[in-house]
Z-matrix of the N, CA and C atoms (Angstrom, degrees):
N
C 1 1.461
C 2 1.530 1 111.28
N 3 1.341 2 116.34 1 -46.26
C 4 1.463 3 120.40 2 178.05
C 5 1.522 4 110.10 3 -63.72
N 6 1.333 5 116.62 4 -42.47
C 7 1.453 6 121.30 5 179.57
C 8 1.525 7 111.02 6 -62.00
N 9 1.324 8 116.82 7 -41.65
C 10 1.463 9 120.47 8 178.81
C 11 1.525 10 111.24 9 -64.17
N 12 1.337 11 116.59 10 -41.05
C 13 1.464 12 120.07 11 179.22
C 14 1.526 13 110.21 12 -65.47
N 15 1.345 14 116.16 13 -42.67
C 16 1.460 15 120.58 14 178.54
C 17 1.520 16 110.39 15 -62.14
N 18 1.334 17 117.35 16 -43.98
C 19 1.461 18 121.18 17 179.71
C 20 1.516 19 111.13 18 -63.28
N 21 1.325 20 116.94 19 -40.59
C 22 1.464 21 120.47 20 179.48
C 23 1.533 22 110.21 21 -66.91
N 24 1.317 23 117.21 22 -41.08
C 25 1.467 24 121.00 23 177.76
C 26 1.533 25 110.43 24 -63.06
N 27 1.317 26 115.75 25 -42.82
C 28 1.470 27 120.34 26 179.16
C 29 1.522 28 110.47 27 -63.41
N 30 1.331 29 116.90 28 -43.93
C 31 1.460 30 121.12 29 178.54
C 32 1.531 31 110.76 30 -62.08
N 33 1.330 32 116.90 31 -44.27
C 34 1.463 33 120.56 32 178.16
C 35 1.528 34 111.43 33 -61.67
N 36 1.324 35 116.02 34 -40.62
C 37 1.466 36 120.87 35 178.94
C 38 1.527 37 110.67 36 -63.64
N 39 1.329 38 116.42 37 -42.82
C 40 1.468 39 119.90 38 178.40
C 41 1.526 40 110.96 39 -65.20
N 42 1.315 41 116.92 40 -41.00
C 43 1.463 42 119.75 41 179.10
C 44 1.535 43 111.00 42 -62.42
N 45 1.328 44 116.78 43 -40.32
C 46 1.476 45 120.57 44 176.90
C 47 1.529 46 110.34 45 -64.08
N 48 1.320 47 117.17 46 -42.07
C 49 1.468 48 120.91 47 -179.76
C 50 1.525 49 110.97 48 -64.17
N 51 1.322 50 116.50 49 -40.98
C 52 1.469 51 120.81 50 178.36
C 53 1.522 52 109.11 51 -61.54
N 54 1.316 53 116.59 52 -45.85
C 55 1.465 54 120.88 53 179.99
C 56 1.531 55 110.83 54 -64.69
N 57 1.326 56 116.43 55 -46.57
C 58 1.471 57 121.36 56 -175.53
C 59 1.525 58 113.28 57 -67.47
N 60 1.323 59 117.04 58 -35.76
C 61 1.465 60 120.14 59 -175.87
C 62 1.526 61 112.61 60 -86.72
N 63 1.317 62 116.40 61 -20.10
C 64 1.464 63 121.88 62 174.14
C 65 1.533 64 113.38 63 60.16
N 66 1.333 65 116.91 64 34.30
C 67 1.457 66 120.24 65 174.63
C 68 1.526 67 109.37 66 -79.52
N 69 1.323 68 116.81 67 151.62
C 70 1.462 69 121.04 68 176.41
C 71 1.529 70 109.20 69 -73.64
N 72 1.319 71 116.13 70 164.98
C 73 1.459 72 121.00 71 177.98
C 74 1.529 73 110.50 72 -59.73
N 75 1.321 74 117.02 73 -40.95
C 76 1.471 75 121.29 74 178.00
C 77 1.529 76 110.44 75 -61.02
N 78 1.329 77 116.06 76 -45.63
C 79 1.472 78 119.84 77 179.52
C 80 1.528 79 110.69 78 -62.83
N 81 1.319 80 116.90 79 -42.39
C 82 1.468 81 120.65 80 179.36
C 83 1.523 82 111.36 81 -60.31
N 84 1.324 83 116.68 82 -42.29
C 85 1.467 84 120.36 83 178.66
C 86 1.524 85 110.39 84 -63.26
N 87 1.339 86 116.01 85 -43.67
C 88 1.463 87 119.73 86 179.23
C 89 1.522 88 111.22 87 -64.04
N 90 1.336 89 116.70 88 -43.21
C 91 1.464 90 120.01 89 179.86
C 92 1.521 91 111.05 90 -65.15
N 93 1.331 92 117.32 91 -35.78
C 94 1.475 93 120.29 92 178.02
C 95 1.526 94 109.08 93 -63.48
N 96 1.329 95 117.63 94 -42.61
C 97 1.464 96 120.99 95 178.95
C 98 1.525 97 111.14 96 -64.26
N 99 1.322 98 116.84 97 -43.38
C 100 1.464 99 121.37 98 178.87
C 101 1.524 100 109.89 99 -63.05
N 102 1.321 101 116.67 100 -44.72
C 103 1.456 102 121.65 101 179.60
C 104 1.525 103 110.57 102 -57.46
N 105 1.320 104 116.03 103 -48.44
C 106 1.467 105 120.02 104 180.00
C 107 1.523 106 111.76 105 -64.38
N 108 1.329 107 116.93 106 -38.30
C 109 1.464 108 120.43 107 -178.42
C 110 1.529 109 111.54 108 -65.94
N 111 1.331 110 117.46 109 -36.12
C 112 1.463 111 120.25 110 -177.00
C 113 1.524 112 113.00 111 -95.40
N 114 1.322 113 117.56 112 -5.77
C 115 1.465 114 121.86 113 171.38
C 116 1.525 115 105.70 114 -81.37
N 117 1.328 116 115.19 115 74.98
C 118 1.465 117 121.19 116 -167.58
C 119 1.523 118 114.25 117 -63.17
N 120 1.330 119 117.77 118 -26.24
C 121 1.462 120 118.67 119 179.52
C 122 1.530 121 112.15 120 -95.68
N 123 1.341 122 117.20 121 1.23
C 124 1.462 123 120.91 122 176.66
C 125 1.510 124 114.88 123 68.03
N 126 1.329 125 117.06 124 23.62
C 127 1.466 126 121.17 125 -176.44
C 128 1.521 127 113.80 126 -76.03
N 129 1.330 128 116.82 127 -17.06
C 130 1.459 129 119.61 128 -174.70
C 131 1.519 130 111.55 129 89.14
N 132 1.320 131 115.72 130 0.32
C 133 1.464 132 122.58 131 177.02
C 134 1.526 133 108.34 132 -128.43
N 135 1.320 134 115.62 133 155.78
C 136 1.458 135 120.34 134 178.30
C 137 1.530 136 108.58 135 -112.51
N 138 1.323 137 116.13 136 122.99
C 139 1.457 138 121.77 137 177.17
C 140 1.521 139 109.41 138 -79.69
N 141 1.329 140 115.99 139 169.32
C 142 1.460 141 118.23 140 177.50
C 143 1.524 142 112.19 141 -60.29
N 144 1.343 143 119.95 142 -45.91
C 145 1.470 144 118.78 143 178.64
C 146 1.539 145 112.55 144 -58.98
N 147 1.338 146 116.85 145 -36.94
C 148 1.466 147 120.02 146 178.04
C 149 1.532 148 110.60 147 -67.02
N 150 1.331 149 116.31 148 -42.71
C 151 1.469 150 120.64 149 177.38
C 152 1.516 151 110.61 150 -62.41
N 153 1.316 152 116.06 151 -46.29
C 154 1.464 153 120.74 152 -178.59
C 155 1.529 154 110.88 153 -61.56
N 156 1.318 155 116.95 154 -42.94
C 157 1.461 156 120.92 155 178.44
C 158 1.526 157 110.73 156 -61.93
N 159 1.331 158 116.80 157 -42.31
C 160 1.457 159 121.20 158 179.71
C 161 1.526 160 111.06 159 -64.00
N 162 1.326 161 117.51 160 -47.54
C 163 1.467 162 121.68 161 -179.43
C 164 1.532 163 110.23 162 -65.42
N 165 1.326 164 117.25 163 -36.29
C 166 1.467 165 121.56 164 -178.94
C 167 1.524 166 112.21 165 -64.45
N 168 1.327 167 117.79 166 -22.51
C 169 1.464 168 119.56 167 176.31
C 170 1.528 169 110.84 168 -71.58
N 171 1.348 170 116.11 169 -15.96
C 172 1.464 171 121.33 170 -178.39
C 173 1.522 172 111.32 171 -105.10
N 174 1.335 173 116.53 172 -44.81
C 175 1.469 174 121.09 173 -178.37
C 176 1.529 175 110.31 174 -136.05
N 177 1.313 176 115.69 175 135.74
C 178 1.465 177 121.33 176 -179.73
C 179 1.521 178 112.89 177 -66.47
N 180 1.330 179 117.48 178 -24.22
C 181 1.464 180 121.24 179 -176.68
C 182 1.524 181 112.82 180 -57.05
N 183 1.319 182 117.43 181 -22.04
C 184 1.464 183 121.11 182 -178.43
C 185 1.527 184 112.58 183 -67.14
N 186 1.324 185 116.84 184 -19.75
C 187 1.461 186 119.81 185 -174.40
C 188 1.525 187 114.29 186 -91.80
N 189 1.310 188 118.67 187 -23.85
C 190 1.454 189 120.83 188 -179.29
C 191 1.521 190 112.11 189 -73.58
N 192 1.320 191 116.32 190 164.04
C 193 1.469 192 120.86 191 -178.55
C 194 1.527 193 111.48 192 -60.21
N 195 1.330 194 116.71 193 -44.49
C 196 1.459 195 120.15 194 179.69
C 197 1.511 196 112.35 195 -64.70
N 198 1.311 197 116.43 196 -44.16
C 199 1.456 198 120.95 197 178.34
C 200 1.513 199 111.88 198 -64.59
N 201 1.312 200 115.93 199 -40.04
C 202 1.458 201 121.01 200 178.49
C 203 1.522 202 110.43 201 -61.40
N 204 1.315 203 115.99 202 -44.38
C 205 1.468 204 121.05 203 179.03
C 206 1.532 205 110.70 204 -62.58
N 207 1.337 206 116.07 205 -43.93
C 208 1.466 207 119.91 206 179.32
C 209 1.532 208 111.46 207 -63.58
N 210 1.320 209 116.64 208 -42.62
C 211 1.462 210 119.80 209 178.56
C 212 1.523 211 111.56 210 -62.75
N 213 1.328 212 116.37 211 -40.04
C 214 1.465 213 119.45 212 178.45
C 215 1.527 214 110.83 213 -62.67
N 216 1.320 215 116.98 214 -39.42
C 217 1.464 216 120.86 215 177.81
C 218 1.524 217 111.13 216 -64.46
N 219 1.325 218 116.38 217 -41.12
C 220 1.467 219 120.09 218 178.54
C 221 1.526 220 109.91 219 -65.88
N 222 1.319 221 117.54 220 -42.12
C 223 1.469 222 120.61 221 176.68
C 224 1.526 223 109.35 222 -57.65
N 225 1.317 224 117.79 223 -47.69
C 226 1.469 225 121.37 224 -179.37
C 227 1.528 226 111.47 225 -61.06
N 228 1.333 227 115.80 226 -36.17
C 229 1.460 228 121.19 227 -179.05
C 230 1.530 229 111.60 228 -59.97
N 231 1.328 230 117.02 229 -35.04
C 232 1.464 231 121.04 230 -174.67
C 233 1.522 232 113.97 231 -110.40
N 234 1.320 233 117.73 232 0.94
C 235 1.463 234 122.68 233 178.29
C 236 1.529 235 108.01 234 -80.17
N 237 1.323 236 115.98 235 85.20
C 238 1.460 237 122.07 236 -172.00
C 239 1.525 238 114.22 237 -59.44
N 240 1.323 239 117.25 238 -37.12
C 241 1.455 240 119.57 239 -177.55
C 242 1.529 241 113.34 240 -94.82
N 243 1.327 242 116.83 241 -0.62
C 244 1.464 243 121.08 242 174.80
C 245 1.512 244 115.61 243 68.95
N 246 1.337 245 117.61 244 20.53
C 247 1.464 246 119.64 245 -177.52
C 248 1.527 247 113.75 246 -88.44
N 249 1.345 248 116.61 247 0.65
C 250 1.465 249 120.03 248 179.88
C 251 1.515 250 113.46 249 79.61
N 252 1.322 251 116.54 250 6.85
C 253 1.462 252 122.44 251 -179.69
C 254 1.521 253 109.06 252 -124.12
N 255 1.323 254 115.84 253 155.39
C 256 1.456 255 121.11 254 176.07
C 257 1.521 256 109.80 255 -109.23
N 258 1.334 257 116.32 256 123.86
C 259 1.456 258 117.71 257 167.34
C 260 1.528 259 106.57 258 -82.15
N 261 1.318 260 118.31 259 179.06
C 262 1.462 261 119.60 260 -174.23
C 263 1.529 262 111.65 261 -62.40
N 264 1.311 263 117.55 262 -38.63
C 265 1.471 264 120.69 263 179.36
C 266 1.523 265 111.17 264 -61.24
N 267 1.318 266 116.04 265 -46.75
C 268 1.460 267 121.11 266 179.59
C 269 1.534 268 110.23 267 -65.21
N 270 1.320 269 115.81 268 -38.51
C 271 1.460 270 121.86 269 177.41
C 272 1.531 271 110.67 270 -58.53
N 273 1.330 272 117.23 271 -43.46
C 274 1.462 273 120.36 272 178.80
C 275 1.526 274 111.45 273 -59.13
N 276 1.319 275 116.33 274 -40.93
C 277 1.469 276 120.26 275 178.50
C 278 1.531 277 111.23 276 -65.31
N 279 1.320 278 116.72 277 -40.24
C 280 1.469 279 120.59 278 177.75
C 281 1.530 280 109.99 279 -61.86
N 282 1.317 281 116.49 280 -46.50
C 283 1.467 282 120.34 281 -179.72
C 284 1.523 283 110.60 282 -62.71
N 285 1.320 284 117.46 283 -41.87
C 286 1.468 285 120.48 284 178.01
C 287 1.523 286 110.30 285 -59.71
N 288 1.324 287 117.06 286 -44.24
C 289 1.471 288 121.98 287 179.44
C 290 1.530 289 110.52 288 -61.87
N 291 1.320 290 116.97 289 -47.05
C 292 1.466 291 121.07 290 -179.46
C 293 1.523 292 111.00 291 -61.36
N 294 1.312 293 116.74 292 -42.40
C 295 1.460 294 120.35 293 179.86
C 296 1.531 295 111.59 294 -69.53
N 297 1.322 296 116.85 295 -44.85
C 298 1.467 297 120.41 296 -179.35
C 299 1.526 298 111.86 297 -61.98
N 300 1.342 299 115.59 298 -36.50
C 301 1.463 300 120.38 299 179.69
C 302 1.531 301 112.34 300 -87.15
N 303 1.331 302 116.79 301 -5.12
C 304 1.465 303 122.03 302 -173.02
C 305 1.527 304 109.77 303 48.67
N 306 1.323 305 114.67 304 47.74
C 307 1.469 306 122.71 305 -175.64
C 308 1.532 307 110.10 306 -58.88
N 309 1.296 308 115.78 307 123.68
C 310 1.461 309 121.26 308 177.51
C 311 1.518 310 113.68 309 61.80
N 312 1.342 311 116.96 310 18.56
C 313 1.458 312 120.50 311 -176.99
C 314 1.508 313 112.35 312 73.92
N 315 1.325 314 116.78 313 33.82
C 316 1.461 315 122.55 314 -173.53
C 317 1.531 316 113.92 315 -66.31
N 318 1.309 317 117.33 316 -23.74
C 319 1.482 318 119.09 317 -177.14
C 320 1.508 319 111.84 318 -72.53
């Protein structure tokens, strides 16, 4: 029963994130693959080092002290449960923010 409620809450959260971020189905599939590839421990969550490594493959700014600090702030902004990790829904919001702001020339 608890597992079913948790799964339903997670599904609802993902559906809200999909709606809020307005990514296409193709983009969502690609982001899901990227998320899984950089979730190196298979936890279903992305840690800051995993996020930073993923972003660094696109823009060098993720590796510098200033970029690292900015990324940590963005992670905190969308880390709804405050655990320091991003689930896929939170990850979508982070990616939307980075793209909308053209963070580090990410586009």
